[in-house]
C-alpha positions, 0 to 999 in steps of 0.5 A: 841224632845229629843236629839237622843242617840245611843242605843245598846242591845245584843240579846242573842242567846245561843252560838251565831248567827251562827248555828255553833258557839257551835263548836268553840274550846272555846265554851261550847255546854251546855251553852244554858241551864247554867244560868252562861252563861247568867249571864256572858253575861249580866255582859259583856253587863253591863260593856259595858253600853249596854241598855239591853240584849234581849232573844228570845223565841218560845214555841216549838222545831222548829229547827234542834236540832241535828245540833245546841243549841236552846232557851230552858229556859223560858226567864223570869225565866232566867232574874230573875236570871240575875237580881240578878247578875246585877245592870243596864242592861235592861232585855227584854224577848219575850213572845207570845200573841198567846199562853199566857193569859194577866193576867198571862203575865202582872203579870209575867212581873210586877214581873220581873220589881219589882225584877229588880227594873225597868229594865224589857221589854216585847217583843210582838210577835204573833208566826207564828210557827206551832209546837207552835200551836200544843203544845197548842192544835191547828192544826198549826199556826193561820192566820196572821191577826187574830194573830195580832187582838188578839195581839192588844187587848192582849197588851192593856189589859196588859197595863191596868193591869199594870195600875191597881195600882196607884204609891202611893197605898201602904201605910204600915202605922203601926200607923193606921194599914192601909196597902193599899189605896184600892181607888188606886187599880182598877178593869179593868173589860175588855170584849173584842172580845178575852179576859175578865179580871176583875183585878186588878193585884196582883202586885203593880206598879214598879219604871218605871211604866210599863215594856218597850213594845218592838215589833218585826214585819215588816208586815203591821199588825206588823207595825200597832201594833207597831205604836199603842202600842210599845215603841221600835221596833226590826226590820229587814233592809238590807240597810240604805235606807230600814232602813230609809224608815221603820223608817219614815213610822213607825213614821208616823203611830205612829203619826196617833195614836196621838203619838209623832214622837220620841215615838219609839226607832227603833232597827234593828238587826245587826250580827257582825263578828269582827277581828283585820284586815279585813282578820282576820274577813273574816277567822273567818266568813269563819270558822263559815260558813264552820261548818254550815251543808248545809242541815241545812241552806237549811232547815231553808231557806225553812221553812222561805219561807214555801216551800219544800227544794226540790224546791230550787236549790243551784245554781239558784235563788229563785223560782219566783213567791214566794207567801206570805204565809198567816200564815208565819213570814212575816218580815223574808219572805219579808226580805229574798226574798228582799235580794235575788232579790236585790242582784241577789243571787243564793240559795247557795249565799243567804245561806251564806249571811244569815249566815246559816239562820240568816235573819238579816244584817251581818257585818264582819270587824275590830272594826273601820269598825263596828263602821263606819257602826253603825255611818252611820246608826245612823246618816242617821236616819235608826236606833236609835241603834241596837239589836246586834247578835254577831257571838259567845257568849260570846267572840264576845260580849266581843270584841265588848265591848272592842274594838267597844264601846270605839270608839263609845264613842270617837265619842260621840255617846254612853254613858260612864256610865248609867245616870239612873237606869231603862230601860226607863232611858236607852232608854230615854223613858218617865214613863207612866202616870197612866190612873186611876190616871188621871181619865181614864177608863177601856178598856171596858168603 
């Protein structure tokens, strides 16, 4: 078993994780569509020796754009630009298996991996958003189990396409005039329940073999997809006990697929609000919360729960019972309801605990308190690291890099420099063997 090393990504949510982050005096309202903003944050992350920057995505406007910035730019286009301005930090983009086709997505991410010299990652999501469905000609979101059945075949086909070129297929032999060893470029010839693809891919194999496969989903179907196909998992956990239980359960699932127990890097989301004192951190958090419109946070919560906002009384607990909607984002639904029930929160208290709709755990405090929290989760096996979500970008990340990272380094938890060049190097993940070079067959064989 490899030695455990702390891993830190930054989830680059436009102006910051708080819906009100864009309203602070030093924030730029237009940053969500300015590539310089993304490049600046990536450079800060690289200065802090973070593993990667992480871009979420939804192919629809599913938020109240009159209240806050949103994820407007296509992630792989952004990361291609960021790749040219950085040298080490990993580049992870979200792309849906519900509203893409495997060949085009495999080609796009393989291209990003080559452009970045082996720093790309793909975050696999199934997209539970009805507005996205309507943008692609459907009445709404498809049923949860059906989305994940498609996602499983989609992901396996993408992996096969990434293997369609062996490492040494490109010859470029000027003397003989032989450019490609075509015996090392393979058709996939996949015929499945959801997809058909002949292959091969048009993109040769990258320095890290495959882009790293991330997955974000905590439902039963999501865990099964992660156990079978993912290398890193963006999870949701509000307590150390929940995080440790999730990690144990997911690793046991992976073992049933013949995978090593440490084959997965588990990264819960962590929103941070940092101040030089506890009081300063609380003041900053209060300022951000006071700027969040109540109607926005209420609508966001109702959307997560798939109920009418009129069913939510601010000064009462959540309605009981709350049935799990079949087409919802199960991870956010279950995490939100569990937090409210466990803490006995009213709707008003829950909204604040969620930061106006964040969903992931929020920690406010001094750099030492943040470092203590990270260390406790890491040593308990509740996390291999975190997908960080600073309250405000870029300054929340700058504070983390300048004040928290040195503490983690002094405690021997986090790297002082990059030991390798690829995202796999950063995450301690092996380079995948090529199935065709090993005599493997296509998915359809």
